[in-house]
DRENPA-510613 format. One line per 8 residues: number of its first residue (from 1); their letters; for each residue x, y, z of N, C-alpha, C. Coordinates in nm, 2 decimals, always signed. Example, Ala and Ser with C-alpha at 12.3 -4.5 7.8 and 13.67 -1.06 7.14 Angstrom:
2
1	as	+1.32 -0.57 +0.78 +1.23 -0.45 +0.78 +1.32 -0.33 +0.78 ~ +1.28 -0.22 +0.71 +1.37 -0.11 +0.71 +1.29 +0.00 +0.79
end
This chain:
267
1	makseirm	+8.50 -0.27 +12.37 +8.50 -0.12 +12.33 +8.67 -0.13 +12.25 ~ +8.71 -0.11 +12.19 +8.79 -0.13 +12.11 +8.84 +0.04 +12.13 ~ +9.00 +0.05 +12.16 +9.03 +0.14 +12.16 +9.09 +0.24 +12.04 ~ +9.03 +0.37 +12.11 +9.04 +0.50 +11.98 +9.16 +0.55 +11.94 ~ +9.20 +0.57 +11.84 +9.38 +0.55 +11.80 +9.38 +0.76 +11.76 ~ +9.42 +0.80 +11.80 +9.42 +1.01 +11.81 +9.52 +0.96 +11.70 ~ +9.48 +0.98 +11.54 +9.64 +1.00 +11.44 +9.66 +1.13 +11.41 ~ +9.76 +1.20 +11.40 +9.75 +1.33 +11.34 +9.82 +1.33 +11.16
9	nrnrppli	+9.73 +1.41 +11.11 +9.76 +1.40 +10.96 +9.82 +1.52 +10.95 ~ +9.95 +1.47 +10.94 +10.06 +1.58 +10.90 +10.04 +1.61 +10.77 ~ +9.95 +1.59 +10.69 +9.91 +1.62 +10.51 +9.85 +1.69 +10.49 ~ +9.80 +1.78 +10.57 +9.64 +1.84 +10.60 +9.67 +1.97 +10.51 ~ +9.59 +2.03 +10.46 +9.68 +2.15 +10.36 +9.64 +2.30 +10.44 ~ +9.77 +2.36 +10.40 +9.80 +2.46 +10.46 +9.67 +2.55 +10.45 ~ +9.68 +2.65 +10.55 +9.56 +2.80 +10.55 +9.64 +2.87 +10.45 ~ +9.49 +2.91 +10.42 +9.52 +2.98 +10.32 +9.58 +3.18 +10.36
17	efhidwqd	+9.67 +3.18 +10.29 +9.74 +3.31 +10.32 +9.68 +3.41 +10.18 ~ +9.67 +3.57 +10.31 +9.65 +3.70 +10.19 +9.74 +3.75 +10.15 ~ +9.76 +3.70 +10.04 +9.91 +3.81 +9.98 +9.87 +3.92 +9.87 ~ +9.90 +4.06 +9.95 +9.82 +4.20 +9.86 +9.92 +4.25 +9.78 ~ +9.94 +4.25 +9.67 +10.04 +4.33 +9.56 +9.99 +4.47 +9.59 ~ +10.06 +4.56 +9.63 +10.06 +4.71 +9.66 +10.05 +4.78 +9.54 ~ +10.18 +4.65 +9.42 +10.21 +4.77 +9.32 +10.13 +4.74 +9.21 ~ +10.07 +4.67 +9.21 +9.89 +4.63 +9.14 +9.78 +4.74 +9.13
25	qftvqlig	+9.80 +4.83 +9.03 +9.66 +4.95 +9.05 +9.54 +4.87 +9.08 ~ +9.52 +4.79 +9.01 +9.41 +4.76 +9.02 +9.37 +4.71 +9.20 ~ +9.46 +4.63 +9.22 +9.42 +4.59 +9.39 +9.42 +4.68 +9.45 ~ +9.48 +4.81 +9.45 +9.48 +4.91 +9.51 +9.38 +5.01 +9.51 ~ +9.33 +5.02 +9.39 +9.18 +5.10 +9.38 +9.08 +5.02 +9.46 ~ +9.11 +4.83 +9.43 +8.97 +4.80 +9.50 +8.98 +4.81 +9.67 ~ +9.08 +4.79 +9.72 +9.06 +4.79 +9.85 +8.98 +4.95 +9.86 ~ +9.10 +5.03 +9.80 +9.01 +5.18 +9.81 +8.85 +5.21 +9.80
33	lvlaitga	+8.81 +5.09 +9.73 +8.66 +5.11 +9.71 +8.59 +5.08 +9.82 ~ +8.66 +4.95 +9.86 +8.59 +4.89 +9.99 +8.60 +4.99 +10.10 ~ +8.70 +5.06 +10.12 +8.71 +5.18 +10.19 +8.61 +5.33 +10.20 ~ +8.58 +5.36 +10.11 +8.53 +5.43 +10.06 +8.34 +5.44 +10.08 ~ +8.29 +5.30 +10.05 +8.18 +5.22 +10.04 +8.16 +5.25 +10.22 ~ +8.28 +5.13 +10.27 +8.22 +5.15 +10.45 +8.22 +5.31 +10.54 ~ +8.33 +5.37 +10.44 +8.31 +5.49 +10.54 +8.15 +5.57 +10.51 ~ +8.12 +5.55 +10.40 +8.00 +5.62 +10.32 +7.87 +5.49 +10.41
41	ilffslrs	+7.89 +5.38 +10.44 +7.78 +5.38 +10.54 +7.79 +5.36 +10.65 ~ +7.91 +5.39 +10.73 +7.93 +5.45 +10.86 +7.88 +5.59 +10.88 ~ +7.89 +5.66 +10.82 +7.87 +5.79 +10.83 +7.71 +5.82 +10.79 ~ +7.58 +5.72 +10.68 +7.48 +5.72 +10.71 +7.43 +5.72 +10.78 ~ +7.52 +5.56 +10.86 +7.43 +5.54 +10.99 +7.42 +5.57 +11.13 ~ +7.49 +5.71 +11.12 +7.46 +5.78 +11.22 +7.35 +5.85 +11.25 ~ +7.25 +5.88 +11.14 +7.14 +5.95 +11.14 +6.99 +5.83 +11.22 ~ +7.09 +5.77 +11.24 +6.99 +5.65 +11.32 +6.91 +5.72 +11.42
49	tdlpwlvg	+6.78 +5.69 +11.50 +6.76 +5.73 +11.59 +6.77 +5.68 +11.73 ~ +6.88 +5.55 +11.72 +6.92 +5.50 +11.84 +7.05 +5.55 +11.79 ~ +7.10 +5.42 +11.93 +7.28 +5.48 +11.93 +7.37 +5.42 +11.86 ~ +7.43 +5.49 +11.71 +7.49 +5.37 +11.64 +7.58 +5.32 +11.72 ~ +7.65 +5.20 +11.70 +7.74 +5.17 +11.74 +7.92 +5.23 +11.72 ~ +7.92 +5.31 +11.64 +8.07 +5.40 +11.61 +8.06 +5.51 +11.72 ~ +7.93 +5.56 +11.73 +7.92 +5.65 +11.85 +7.97 +5.61 +11.96 ~ +7.91 +5.51 +12.03 +7.96 +5.41 +12.13 +8.10 +5.40 +12.14
57	migwtapl	+8.18 +5.38 +12.01 +8.31 +5.34 +12.03 +8.36 +5.49 +12.09 ~ +8.34 +5.54 +11.98 +8.43 +5.66 +11.96 +8.41 +5.83 +12.00 ~ +8.25 +5.81 +12.02 +8.22 +5.96 +12.05 +8.14 +6.04 +11.97 ~ +8.19 +6.14 +12.01 +8.14 +6.30 +11.87 +8.26 +6.29 +11.78 ~ +8.37 +6.23 +11.81 +8.50 +6.19 +11.68 +8.42 +6.07 +11.58 ~ +8.28 +6.03 +11.62 +8.20 +5.95 +11.46 +8.25 +6.00 +11.35 ~ +8.17 +6.10 +11.31 +8.17 +6.15 +11.20 +8.34 +6.22 +11.12 ~ +8.41 +6.22 +11.17 +8.51 +6.21 +11.15 +8.62 +6.15 +11.08
65	falsllvv	+8.56 +5.99 +11.17 +8.65 +5.88 +11.11 +8.58 +5.87 +11.01 ~ +8.44 +5.85 +11.00 +8.37 +5.79 +10.87 +8.37 +5.86 +10.77 ~ +8.42 +6.01 +10.75 +8.47 +6.10 +10.68 +8.61 +6.03 +10.63 ~ +8.72 +5.99 +10.72 +8.86 +5.95 +10.73 +8.83 +5.86 +10.63 ~ +8.74 +5.76 +10.65 +8.79 +5.63 +10.55 +8.72 +5.68 +10.43 ~ +8.62 +5.74 +10.44 +8.57 +5.78 +10.29 +8.70 +5.88 +10.21 ~ +8.75 +5.96 +10.25 +8.86 +6.00 +10.21 +8.98 +5.97 +10.12 ~ +9.01 +5.90 +10.25 +9.13 +5.75 +10.21 +9.08 +5.66 +10.08
73	ggvmvlgd	+8.98 +5.60 +10.12 +8.92 +5.53 +10.01 +8.92 +5.57 +9.87 ~ +8.89 +5.73 +9.84 +8.89 +5.77 +9.74 +9.02 +5.80 +9.69 ~ +9.11 +5.86 +9.78 +9.26 +5.89 +9.73 +9.34 +5.76 +9.67 ~ +9.26 +5.64 +9.74 +9.33 +5.54 +9.68 +9.26 +5.49 +9.53 ~ +9.18 +5.55 +9.50 +9.09 +5.50 +9.43 +9.15 +5.58 +9.27 ~ +9.12 +5.71 +9.28 +9.22 +5.80 +9.20 +9.37 +5.79 +9.21 ~ +9.44 +5.78 +9.32 +9.59 +5.76 +9.26 +9.63 +5.88 +9.28 ~ +9.75 +5.88 +9.17 +9.76 +6.06 +9.15 +9.66 +6.15 +9.06
81	ragywsve	+9.59 +6.14 +9.02 +9.51 +6.22 +8.99 +9.43 +6.28 +9.13 ~ +9.46 +6.23 +9.25 +9.44 +6.28 +9.35 +9.52 +6.44 +9.40 ~ +9.64 +6.44 +9.34 +9.74 +6.52 +9.42 +9.85 +6.49 +9.52 ~ +9.85 +6.58 +9.62 +9.98 +6.53 +9.68 +9.93 +6.51 +9.78 ~ +9.97 +6.38 +9.83 +9.86 +6.27 +9.95 +10.02 +6.20 +10.02 ~ +10.06 +6.18 +10.08 +10.14 +6.07 +10.17 +10.13 +6.01 +10.28 ~ +10.18 +5.88 +10.31 +10.15 +5.80 +10.38 +10.17 +5.84 +10.58 ~ +10.24 +5.95 +10.53 +10.25 +5.97 +10.71 +10.11 +6.03 +10.73
89	alvggell	+10.04 +6.11 +10.65 +9.90 +6.18 +10.63 +9.78 +6.06 +10.72 ~ +9.76 +5.93 +10.72 +9.75 +5.81 +10.75 +9.82 +5.85 +10.95 ~ +9.90 +5.87 +10.95 +9.94 +5.87 +11.11 +9.89 +5.96 +11.15 ~ +9.93 +6.07 +11.09 +9.86 +6.21 +11.14 +9.70 +6.20 +11.20 ~ +9.65 +6.17 +11.08 +9.51 +6.18 +11.10 +9.42 +6.04 +11.24 ~ +9.52 +5.94 +11.26 +9.50 +5.83 +11.36 +9.53 +5.93 +11.47 ~ +9.64 +5.98 +11.50 +9.70 +6.08 +11.65 +9.59 +6.17 +11.65 ~ +9.56 +6.24 +11.53 +9.49 +6.38 +11.59 +9.36 +6.33 +11.62
97	llglqaga	+9.26 +6.21 +11.57 +9.15 +6.10 +11.59 +9.13 +6.07 +11.80 ~ +9.25 +6.06 +11.78 +9.31 +5.94 +11.91 +9.29 +6.08 +12.02 ~ +9.39 +6.19 +11.95 +9.41 +6.30 +12.10 +9.27 +6.38 +12.12 ~ +9.16 +6.39 +12.01 +9.02 +6.42 +12.00 +8.94 +6.35 +12.15 ~ +9.00 +6.23 +12.09 +8.89 +6.11 +12.19 +8.95 +6.15 +12.33 ~ +9.06 +6.13 +12.36 +9.10 +6.15 +12.50 +9.09 +6.27 +12.56 ~ +9.13 +6.38 +12.48 +9.11 +6.48 +12.53 +8.96 +6.54 +12.58 ~ +8.87 +6.44 +12.51 +8.75 +6.48 +12.58 +8.70 +6.44 +12.70
105	fawynpvf	+8.77 +6.34 +12.75 +8.78 +6.30 +12.86 +8.88 +6.35 +13.00 ~ +8.98 +6.37 +12.98 +9.11 +6.46 +13.04 +9.05 +6.57 +13.07 ~ +8.97 +6.65 +13.01 +8.91 +6.80 +12.98 +8.79 +6.81 +13.12 ~ +8.67 +6.71 +13.09 +8.58 +6.67 +13.18 +8.61 +6.63 +13.31 ~ +8.72 +6.58 +13.32 +8.76 +6.42 +13.44 +8.84 +6.44 +13.50 ~ +8.84 +6.51 +13.63 +8.93 +6.49 +13.65 +8.98 +6.39 +13.77 ~ +8.92 +6.28 +13.77 +8.94 +6.14 +13.84 +8.89 +6.07 +13.77 ~ +8.94 +5.96 +13.74 +8.92 +5.76 +13.64 +8.80 +5.74 +13.71
113	ewnmradg	+8.72 +5.68 +13.69 +8.62 +5.59 +13.71 +8.61 +5.49 +13.67 ~ +8.61 +5.36 +13.67 +8.60 +5.24 +13.66 +8.49 +5.17 +13.56 ~ +8.36 +5.23 +13.59 +8.19 +5.25 +13.53 +8.18 +5.28 +13.41 ~ +8.27 +5.26 +13.31 +8.27 +5.29 +13.18 +8.13 +5.29 +13.13 ~ +8.09 +5.40 +13.07 +7.95 +5.40 +12.99 +7.95 +5.41 +12.85 ~ +7.90 +5.32 +12.75 +7.88 +5.32 +12.65 +7.79 +5.42 +12.58 ~ +7.75 +5.52 +12.61 +7.69 +5.62 +12.51 +7.71 +5.74 +12.45 ~ +7.83 +5.70 +12.48 +7.91 +5.81 +12.35 +7.98 +5.92 +12.42
121	sngglvgw	+7.98 +5.92 +12.57 +8.04 +6.07 +12.61 +8.19 +6.04 +12.65 ~ +8.21 +6.17 +12.67 +8.38 +6.13 +12.71 +8.46 +6.09 +12.59 ~ +8.42 +6.07 +12.45 +8.49 +5.98 +12.38 +8.48 +5.89 +12.30 ~ +8.40 +5.83 +12.38 +8.33 +5.69 +12.37 +8.43 +5.61 +12.43 ~ +8.38 +5.46 +12.45 +8.47 +5.37 +12.53 +8.63 +5.39 +12.49 ~ +8.64 +5.42 +12.37 +8.79 +5.44 +12.34 +8.88 +5.59 +12.40 ~ +8.79 +5.69 +12.40 +8.83 +5.81 +12.53 +8.84 +5.77 +12.63 ~ +8.75 +5.71 +12.68 +8.72 +5.68 +12.78 +8.86 +5.58 +12.88
129	vvggllva	+8.91 +5.48 +12.74 +9.00 +5.44 +12.86 +9.12 +5.48 +12.81 ~ +9.16 +5.55 +12.68 +9.26 +5.65 +12.71 +9.33 +5.72 +12.78 ~ +9.19 +5.85 +12.79 +9.21 +5.95 +12.85 +9.23 +5.87 +12.98 ~ +9.16 +5.81 +13.06 +9.15 +5.76 +13.20 +9.24 +5.71 +13.24 ~ +9.34 +5.64 +13.15 +9.43 +5.59 +13.20 +9.58 +5.69 +13.21 ~ +9.56 +5.84 +13.12 +9.63 +5.90 +13.12 +9.63 +6.04 +13.27 ~ +9.47 +5.99 +13.24 +9.47 +6.10 +13.41 +9.48 +6.04 +13.53 ~ +9.45 +5.88 +13.55 +9.52 +5.82 +13.67 +9.70 +5.81 +13.65
137	gfgqglas	+9.75 +5.82 +13.58 +9.83 +5.81 +13.56 +9.94 +5.96 +13.58 ~ +9.92 +6.02 +13.52 +9.94 +6.17 +13.50 +9.90 +6.28 +13.58 ~ +9.73 +6.28 +13.62 +9.68 +6.37 +13.66 +9.61 +6.43 +13.53 ~ +9.54 +6.50 +13.58 +9.44 +6.63 +13.48 +9.53 +6.66 +13.42 ~ +9.64 +6.80 +13.43 +9.65 +6.88 +13.40 +9.75 +6.85 +13.32 ~ +9.86 +6.70 +13.36 +9.95 +6.71 +13.29 +9.89 +6.64 +13.15 ~ +9.82 +6.55 +13.20 +9.72 +6.45 +13.07 +9.68 +6.55 +12.96 ~ +9.60 +6.68 +13.04 +9.57 +6.75 +12.91 +9.67 +6.83 +12.80
145	imvgalcg	+9.79 +6.81 +12.88 +9.91 +6.89 +12.81 +9.98 +6.77 +12.72 ~ +9.93 +6.64 +12.76 +9.99 +6.53 +12.65 +9.91 +6.49 +12.57 ~ +9.79 +6.53 +12.60 +9.68 +6.48 +12.45 +9.69 +6.63 +12.35 ~ +9.68 +6.76 +12.43 +9.69 +6.83 +12.35 +9.81 +6.89 +12.27 ~ +9.95 +6.80 +12.31 +10.06 +6.80 +12.18 +10.04 +6.68 +12.14 ~ +10.01 +6.57 +12.12 +9.94 +6.46 +12.06 +9.84 +6.50 +11.93 ~ +9.78 +6.57 +12.00 +9.65 +6.68 +11.90 +9.77 +6.77 +11.80 ~ +9.87 +6.79 +11.84 +9.93 +6.93 +11.73 +10.00 +6.87 +11.64
153	vglymlvr	+10.07 +6.75 +11.70 +10.15 +6.61 +11.60 +10.08 +6.60 +11.47 ~ +10.01 +6.52 +11.57 +9.85 +6.47 +11.42 +9.83 +6.59 +11.31 ~ +9.79 +6.71 +11.40 +9.72 +6.83 +11.28 +9.87 +6.84 +11.21 ~ +9.96 +6.86 +11.23 +10.08 +6.88 +11.18 +10.10 +6.82 +11.03 ~ +10.09 +6.70 +11.12 +10.13 +6.61 +10.99 +10.01 +6.55 +10.89 ~ +9.89 +6.58 +10.94 +9.79 +6.60 +10.82 +9.82 +6.74 +10.76 ~ +9.86 +6.81 +10.77 +9.87 +6.96 +10.68 +9.98 +6.93 +10.62 ~ +10.04 +6.86 +10.67 +10.20 +6.88 +10.57 +10.19 +6.80 +10.48
161	ytplvypa	+10.14 +6.69 +10.50 +10.14 +6.56 +10.36 +10.02 +6.56 +10.30 ~ +9.94 +6.63 +10.31 +9.80 +6.64 +10.21 +9.85 +6.81 +10.14 ~ +9.75 +6.75 +10.05 +9.74 +6.91 +9.98 +9.66 +7.04 +10.06 ~ +9.63 +7.01 +10.17 +9.62 +7.10 +10.29 +9.74 +7.20 +10.29 ~ +9.82 +7.17 +10.25 +9.97 +7.24 +10.31 +9.97 +7.35 +10.20 ~ +9.91 +7.36 +10.05 +9.87 +7.51 +10.00 +9.83 +7.59 +10.08 ~ +9.71 +7.60 +10.10 +9.58 +7.69 +10.16 +9.63 +7.71 +10.31 ~ +9.78 +7.63 +10.40 +9.85 +7.64 +10.50 +9.93 +7.78 +10.46
169	ahilrffq	+10.00 +7.72 +10.36 +10.11 +7.84 +10.34 +10.08 +7.97 +10.31 ~ +9.99 +8.01 +10.23 +9.91 +8.14 +10.17 +9.83 +8.19 +10.36 ~ +9.78 +8.11 +10.40 +9.72 +8.16 +10.51 +9.83 +8.18 +10.62 ~ +9.95 +8.14 +10.63 +10.05 +8.15 +10.73 +10.13 +8.30 +10.66 ~ +10.12 +8.31 +10.55 +10.18 +8.44 +10.49 +10.13 +8.59 +10.52 ~ +9.96 +8.53 +10.47 +9.86 +8.68 +10.53 +9.89 +8.70 +10.67 ~ +9.90 +8.61 +10.78 +9.90 +8.62 +10.90 +10.04 +8.69 +10.94 ~ +10.13 +8.67 +10.87 +10.27 +8.76 +10.85 +10.26 +8.87 +10.80
177	wliacwvt	+10.19 +8.90 +10.70 +10.19 +9.05 +10.63 +10.06 +9.11 +10.74 ~ +9.96 +9.04 +10.84 +9.90 +9.15 +10.96 +10.02 +9.21 +11.07 ~ +10.11 +9.10 +11.09 +10.17 +9.10 +11.18 +10.29 +9.24 +11.17 ~ +10.32 +9.26 +11.04 +10.43 +9.33 +10.99 +10.35 +9.48 +10.95 ~ +10.20 +9.45 +10.94 +10.15 +9.62 +10.93 +10.11 +9.67 +11.03 ~ +10.07 +9.54 +11.15 +10.06 +9.59 +11.28 +10.18 +9.67 +11.38 ~ +10.30 +9.62 +11.38 +10.46 +9.65 +11.44 +10.46 +9.79 +11.32 ~ +10.43 +9.81 +11.21 +10.47 +9.92 +11.13 +10.38 +10.03 +11.24
185	wtaprqrq	+10.25 +10.03 +11.21 +10.16 +10.11 +11.26 +10.19 +10.15 +11.36 ~ +10.19 +10.06 +11.49 +10.23 +10.07 +11.62 +10.35 +10.09 +11.72 ~ +10.42 +10.05 +11.65 +10.60 +10.06 +11.64 +10.62 +10.25 +11.65 ~ +10.64 +10.31 +11.82 +10.68 +10.45 +11.84 +10.79 +10.49 +11.73 ~ +10.77 +10.63 +11.70 +10.82 +10.67 +11.61 +10.95 +10.78 +11.65 ~ +11.03 +10.80 +11.68 +11.14 +10.92 +11.71 +11.18 +11.02 +11.64 ~ +11.11 +11.14 +11.66 +11.14 +11.23 +11.57 +11.30 +11.29 +11.61 ~ +11.39 +11.26 +11.49 +11.50 +11.26 +11.50 +11.53 +11.45 +11.42
193	pqktikgt	+11.61 +11.56 +11.49 +11.64 +11.61 +11.44 +11.70 +11.70 +11.32 ~ +11.65 +11.78 +11.24 +11.71 +11.79 +11.09 +11.86 +11.84 +11.13 ~ +11.91 +11.80 +11.03 +12.08 +11.84 +11.04 +12.11 +11.93 +10.91 ~ +12.12 +12.06 +10.96 +12.23 +12.14 +10.83 +12.32 +12.17 +10.82 ~ +12.38 +12.16 +10.74 +12.56 +12.18 +10.70 +12.57 +12.33 +10.64 ~ +12.64 +12.36 +10.73 +12.69 +12.51 +10.75 +12.81 +12.52 +10.59 ~ +12.78 +12.64 +10.54 +12.91 +12.65 +10.41 +13.04 +12.66 +10.47 ~ +13.11 +12.64 +10.38 +13.26 +12.62 +10.39 +13.37 +12.69 +10.32
201	plprtrnf	+13.42 +12.78 +10.34 +13.51 +12.86 +10.26 +13.60 +12.71 +10.18 ~ +13.64 +12.81 +10.04 +13.69 +12.71 +9.98 +13.83 +12.67 +10.00 ~ +13.93 +12.61 +10.06 +14.08 +12.56 +10.08 +14.18 +12.63 +9.98 ~ +14.24 +12.73 +10.00 +14.30 +12.83 +9.92 +14.48 +12.72 +9.92 ~ +14.50 +12.64 +9.86 +14.63 +12.55 +9.83 +14.71 +12.62 +9.69 ~ +14.78 +12.59 +9.72 +14.91 +12.58 +9.58 +14.83 +12.57 +9.47 ~ +14.78 +12.46 +9.42 +14.75 +12.45 +9.29 +14.58 +12.56 +9.28 ~ +14.54 +12.59 +9.34 +14.43 +12.69 +9.37 +14.40 +12.74 +9.29
209	vapkaakp	+14.30 +12.73 +9.19 +14.24 +12.79 +9.04 +14.14 +12.87 +9.09 ~ +14.16 +12.96 +9.05 +14.05 +13.09 +9.05 +13.94 +13.04 +8.95 ~ +13.81 +13.10 +8.98 +13.69 +13.13 +8.91 +13.73 +13.22 +8.75 ~ +13.74 +13.17 +8.61 +13.70 +13.22 +8.51 +13.62 +13.33 +8.55 ~ +13.61 +13.45 +8.41 +13.52 +13.51 +8.43 +13.41 +13.47 +8.30 ~ +13.26 +13.50 +8.32 +13.20 +13.44 +8.22 +13.26 +13.46 +8.06 ~ +13.24 +13.38 +7.98 +13.26 +13.44 +7.82 +13.16 +13.52 +7.76 ~ +13.19 +13.64 +7.65 +13.09 +13.70 +7.61 +12.94 +13.62 +7.61
217	vviyadye	+12.83 +13.66 +7.57 +12.73 +13.64 +7.53 +12.70 +13.67 +7.41 ~ +12.67 +13.54 +7.32 +12.64 +13.62 +7.21 +12.47 +13.58 +7.15 ~ +12.47 +13.75 +7.08 +12.31 +13.72 +7.06 +12.28 +13.69 +6.96 ~ +12.19 +13.63 +6.95 +12.13 +13.61 +6.85 +11.98 +13.70 +6.78 ~ +11.99 +13.76 +6.66 +11.93 +13.84 +6.63 +11.76 +13.75 +6.65 ~ +11.64 +13.81 +6.67 +11.52 +13.73 +6.68 +11.51 +13.79 +6.52 ~ +11.39 +13.66 +6.50 +11.31 +13.67 +6.41 +11.13 +13.67 +6.43 ~ +11.07 +13.76 +6.31 +10.94 +13.75 +6.31 +10.85 +13.62 +6.26
225	ddldedey	+10.79 +13.57 +6.34 +10.70 +13.47 +6.26 +10.55 +13.56 +6.26 ~ +10.52 +13.52 +6.13 +10.41 +13.57 +6.11 +10.26 +13.45 +6.13 ~ +10.20 +13.50 +6.22 +10.10 +13.41 +6.22 +10.02 +13.36 +6.06 ~ +9.95 +13.49 +5.98 +9.91 +13.44 +5.88 +9.98 +13.33 +5.73 ~ +10.11 +13.37 +5.72 +10.18 +13.31 +5.65 +10.28 +13.20 +5.73 ~ +10.27 +13.11 +5.75 +10.35 +12.96 +5.79 +10.44 +12.93 +5.69 ~ +10.58 +13.04 +5.71 +10.71 +13.05 +5.63 +10.81 +13.03 +5.78 ~ +10.88 +12.95 +5.72 +11.00 +12.92 +5.85 +11.12 +13.06 +5.78
233	ippsvpvr	+11.10 +13.12 +5.89 +11.23 +13.23 +5.86 +11.38 +13.18 +5.94 ~ +11.52 +13.18 +5.87 +11.60 +13.10 +5.92 +11.66 +13.25 +6.06 ~ +11.73 +13.22 +6.12 +11.79 +13.32 +6.19 +11.88 +13.39 +6.13 ~ +11.93 +13.51 +6.18 +12.02 +13.57 +6.12 +12.20 +13.55 +6.16 ~ +12.24 +13.62 +6.13 +12.40 +13.56 +6.15 +12.42 +13.66 +6.28 ~ +12.45 +13.56 +6.36 +12.50 +13.61 +6.49 +12.57 +13.76 +6.48 ~ +12.57 +13.83 +6.56 +12.63 +13.97 +6.57 +12.73 +13.96 +6.69 ~ +12.86 +13.99 +6.65 +12.98 +13.98 +6.73 +13.05 +14.09 +6.75
241	qrstrqpa	+13.11 +14.11 +6.82 +13.18 +14.25 +6.84 +13.30 +14.27 +6.77 ~ +13.30 +14.37 +6.72 +13.42 +14.42 +6.61 +13.55 +14.44 +6.68 ~ +13.67 +14.34 +6.61 +13.79 +14.35 +6.65 +13.90 +14.46 +6.62 ~ +13.96 +14.52 +6.70 +14.03 +14.65 +6.65 +14.12 +14.62 +6.62 ~ +14.19 +14.49 +6.63 +14.31 +14.46 +6.56 +14.29 +14.44 +6.38 ~ +14.43 +14.52 +6.33 +14.45 +14.53 +6.20 +14.49 +14.42 +6.19 ~ +14.44 +14.33 +6.02 +14.49 +14.21 +5.97 +14.58 +14.21 +5.95 ~ +14.68 +14.09 +5.93 +14.82 +14.08 +5.90 +14.88 +14.11 +5.76
249	rlvtpatg	+14.97 +14.19 +5.73 +14.93 +14.24 +5.56 +15.07 +14.11 +5.53 ~ +15.04 +14.10 +5.39 +15.10 +13.98 +5.30 +15.32 +14.03 +5.26 ~ +15.39 +13.98 +5.30 +15.49 +14.04 +5.24 +15.54 +13.94 +5.12 ~ +15.60 +14.02 +5.06 +15.65 +13.94 +4.90 +15.79 +13.99 +4.88 ~ +15.82 +13.85 +4.85 +15.98 +13.90 +4.84 +16.05 +14.02 +4.71 ~ +16.15 +14.04 +4.70 +16.18 +14.12 +4.60 +16.20 +14.04 +4.49 ~ +16.19 +14.12 +4.39 +16.18 +14.08 +4.25 +16.27 +14.10 +4.13 ~ +16.39 +14.25 +4.21 +16.50 +14.29 +4.11 +16.59 +14.21 +4.08
257	pvavaapv	+16.71 +14.24 +4.02 +16.77 +14.15 +3.98 +16.86 +14.15 +4.14 ~ +16.97 +14.05 +4.12 +17.04 +14.01 +4.21 +17.19 +14.01 +4.15 ~ +17.28 +14.08 +4.18 +17.48 +14.10 +4.14 +17.51 +13.94 +4.18 ~ +17.60 +13.89 +4.12 +17.65 +13.76 +4.14 +17.75 +13.78 +4.15 ~ +17.91 +13.73 +4.22 +18.04 +13.81 +4.22 +18.09 +13.69 +4.11 ~ +18.22 +13.73 +4.04 +18.27 +13.66 +3.99 +18.36 +13.57 +4.03 ~ +18.40 +13.45 +3.97 +18.47 +13.36 +3.99 +18.63 +13.41 +4.04 ~ +18.71 +13.37 +4.10 +18.86 +13.44 +4.12 +18.90 +13.30 +4.07
265	app	+19.04 +13.33 +3.97 +19.11 +13.22 +3.94 +19.25 +13.17 +4.01 ~ +19.26 +13.07 +4.04 +19.39 +13.04 +4.12 +19.50 +13.07 +4.08 ~ +19.61 +13.10 +4.17 +19.75 +13.17 +4.17 +19.86 +13.06 +4.09
end
């Protein structure tokens, strides 16, 4: 029997490399369409009478996960027409779902048990593993606090980097208005006594000017308005007090002959 020789073929073709150009709009829309169809299939599969696979993995958060895939696919298909969406929203959604799944176990189980049940309880297998490790390592109280912080960070990122930021801003302003109204109506009000200012005499200094008497009142003659005849009657000349002074007389210069002295001859 001849000996077999094993030879390495160094000229074999390389493996296929999948390179996705995220700048190509058609490629992005195609991937978004695949995600949307996958999310729709997973969502409608939850109506099955048997235990769905997705429910056994992530528990009661299965509808949220399916809707998340559907929304992400729709945003990728629509592009800029979908509004304000950022990549940070994906991280926020993942943190929120993971926190809800782990919190379902940490809230109801003070002790971690290794006999994991794939019936969708306690956040499914994912919640059982993550929440069980937190409970076994830090205790139920501290694990619940950590899970709550994880959910809070995920919810903030999900609201901050999605169009949900606009209704959230209006809701925040409404609550601020309610708090301001409540503080205004419930705050105790102190009644301050009314302060009266007493009249003080005017100081008499060197440049003090005494008040002068009022000027004589000018009386105008009344006019009669006939209702039958619509005619305007101008007011008469105001009646003034007669002055007792006599008018000044004009003195004219003398017009008689004037004597002129004769010139004197020199000696």
